[in-house]
C-alpha positions in Angstrom: 152.4 112.5 228.3 149.0 110.8 228.5 148.2 109.9 232.1 145.7 108.0 234.1 142.5 110.0 234.9 142.9 112.2 231.9 145.5 114.5 233.2 147.2 115.6 230.0 148.3 119.2 230.8 152.0 118.5 231.2 154.5 119.4 228.4 154.8 120.0 224.7 157.5 117.9 223.1 159.7 119.1 220.3 160.8 116.7 217.5 164.5 117.2 217.9 167.5 115.1 219.2 170.8 116.7 220.0 173.6 114.1 219.6 175.6 113.3 222.8 173.2 115.4 225.0 172.3 114.3 228.5 169.8 116.0 230.8 168.2 116.0 234.2 164.6 117.0 234.1 162.0 118.0 236.8 158.5 119.1 235.9 155.2 119.5 237.7 151.5 120.0 236.8 149.5 121.5 239.7 145.8 121.7 239.2 142.9 123.0 241.2 139.2 122.2 241.3 138.5 119.5 238.8 135.2 117.5 239.0 135.6 114.0 240.4 139.3 114.6 241.4 140.9 115.5 244.7 141.6 119.2 245.3 145.1 120.5 244.5 146.1 117.4 242.5 149.7 117.5 241.5 151.8 115.4 239.1 155.6 115.5 239.5 158.3 113.9 237.3 162.1 113.6 237.8 164.1 112.1 234.9 167.5 111.3 233.5 167.7 111.3 229.7 170.4 110.9 227.1 170.8 110.8 223.3 171.6 107.5 221.6 173.2 108.4 218.3 171.8 111.1 216.1 168.1 110.2 216.1 167.1 108.5 219.4 166.6 110.0 222.9 165.6 108.0 225.9 164.5 109.0 229.5 163.8 107.1 232.7 161.2 108.8 235.0 160.2 108.6 238.7 156.6 109.8 238.9 155.0 111.3 242.0 151.5 112.6 242.8 150.0 114.7 245.6 146.6 115.9 246.7 144.9 117.3 249.8 143.5 113.8 250.5 146.7 111.7 250.4 149.7 114.1 250.4 152.8 113.2 248.3 153.6 109.6 247.2 155.7 107.9 244.6 153.1 106.7 242.2 154.9 105.2 239.2 157.8 104.6 236.9 158.2 105.4 233.2 160.4 104.7 230.2 160.3 107.0 227.3 162.0 106.9 223.8 161.8 109.5 221.0 162.9 108.9 217.4 163.6 112.0 215.2 162.3 111.1 211.7 163.4 114.1 209.7 166.2 116.7 209.7 165.3 120.2 210.7 164.0 122.1 207.6 164.2 119.0 205.4 160.4 119.0 204.7 157.5 121.4 205.3 157.4 120.3 208.9 159.8 118.5 211.2 158.6 115.1 212.5 159.3 112.6 215.3 157.6 109.7 217.1 157.5 109.2 220.9 156.8 106.0 222.9 156.1 105.7 226.6 155.6 102.8 229.0 154.4 103.6 232.5 153.8 101.3 235.5 151.8 102.4 238.5 153.6 101.8 241.8 152.0 99.0 243.9 149.2 98.3 241.4 148.7 96.0 238.4 148.1 99.1 236.1 150.1 99.7 233.0 149.9 102.4 230.3 151.5 102.5 226.8 151.5 105.6 224.8 152.6 106.4 221.2 152.6 109.8 219.7 153.4 111.9 216.7 155.3 115.2 217.1 155.4 117.9 214.4 156.9 121.4 214.3 156.9 124.1 211.7 158.7 127.5 211.7 157.5 130.8 210.2 160.2 133.4 210.7 160.4 133.9 214.5 157.3 131.9 215.1 157.1 128.1 215.8 154.1 125.9 215.8 154.2 122.5 217.5 151.7 119.7 217.7 151.7 116.5 219.8 149.1 113.8 219.2 149.0 110.8 221.5 147.1 107.5 221.8 147.3 105.7 225.1 146.2 102.2 226.1 145.7 101.3 229.8 145.4 97.7 231.1 145.8 95.6 234.2 143.8 94.0 237.0 143.4 97.3 238.9 141.8 99.3 236.0 139.3 98.8 233.3 141.1 98.5 230.0 140.6 101.7 228.0 142.0 103.7 225.1 142.6 107.4 225.4 143.7 110.2 223.1 145.4 113.6 223.8 146.3 116.6 221.7 148.7 119.4 222.7 149.4 122.5 220.6 151.8 125.3 221.1 152.4 128.6 219.2 155.8 130.1 220.3 157.5 133.4 219.5 161.3 133.2 219.6 161.9 136.6 221.0 165.4 135.6 222.3 167.1 132.5 223.6 166.4 133.5 227.2 162.7 134.4 226.7 160.1 132.9 224.4 156.4 133.6 225.1 153.9 131.0 223.9 150.3 129.9 224.1 149.4 126.3 224.6 146.2 124.3 224.2 145.6 120.8 225.6 142.7 118.4 224.8 142.2 115.0 226.4 139.3 112.8 227.5 138.8 114.7 230.8 140.8 117.9 230.2 140.4 120.8 227.8 142.5 124.0 228.5 144.4 126.9 227.0 146.8 129.5 228.4 150.0 131.5 228.3 153.5 130.0 228.8 156.9 131.6 229.2 160.1 129.6 228.5 163.8 130.2 227.9 167.4 129.0 228.3 170.4 130.1 230.4 173.8 129.1 228.9 176.4 127.9 231.3 180.0 126.9 230.8 180.7 124.7 227.8 177.7 122.9 226.4 175.8 123.0 229.7 172.6 125.0 230.0 169.4 125.3 232.0 166.0 125.4 230.3 162.9 126.5 232.1 159.2 126.7 231.4 156.2 128.1 233.3 152.6 128.4 232.3 149.0 128.8 233.5 146.4 126.7 231.6 142.8 127.6 232.2 140.0 125.0 231.8 137.5 125.5 228.9 134.7 123.1 230.1 133.1 121.9 233.4 135.2 118.7 233.5 138.6 120.4 233.3 140.6 121.8 236.1 139.8 125.5 236.7 143.6 126.3 236.5 146.7 124.2 236.0 150.2 125.5 236.7 152.8 123.9 234.4 156.5 124.1 235.6 159.7 122.6 234.1 163.4 122.8 234.7 166.1 121.0 232.7 169.8 120.8 233.2 171.4 119.8 229.9 175.0 118.7 229.7 
């Protein structure tokens, strides 16, 4: 979730693992007018993920980027693992940890991130928090430590439509905005989950606007 150059507006993770679940995921963050960044910078991810037992979920990502200067290119690869720590409703909040290892394509540039995920429900409302610490290293970057925070307040209106508001804070991004999400049930256990949101920058270093898109096919 924490990326090079401080691009942290991407996705809010929820601390749950569904046993035997597999998924294909595509998501994109498209941002406009950020200081010291190319115009129309985009981050794209395509992943395959699956559950391992009742408490672990792993994903393998291909990462692409695009901008007005360079067009689209395959920029990296990522491994991700989430461990659900508590059962839903067991404590005052539900908890998980997340680990990510990313390698930039064609560069000696690595990034390892670890995060805490927490979620709490109040009736039809859910509050979710993601906090990440990321370390970058390699010959093609100055070693640095970064942090990122993502918050989401979501109203579970129905399975097919859940409005939310999200806030993201990283070293070079600070934004807030509305998000819509939902699920479409298919035959058997298969379903499609979708999310779309518009995150507006809150300071001069952040993108003026970031569109956040996600599609998941779960089976």
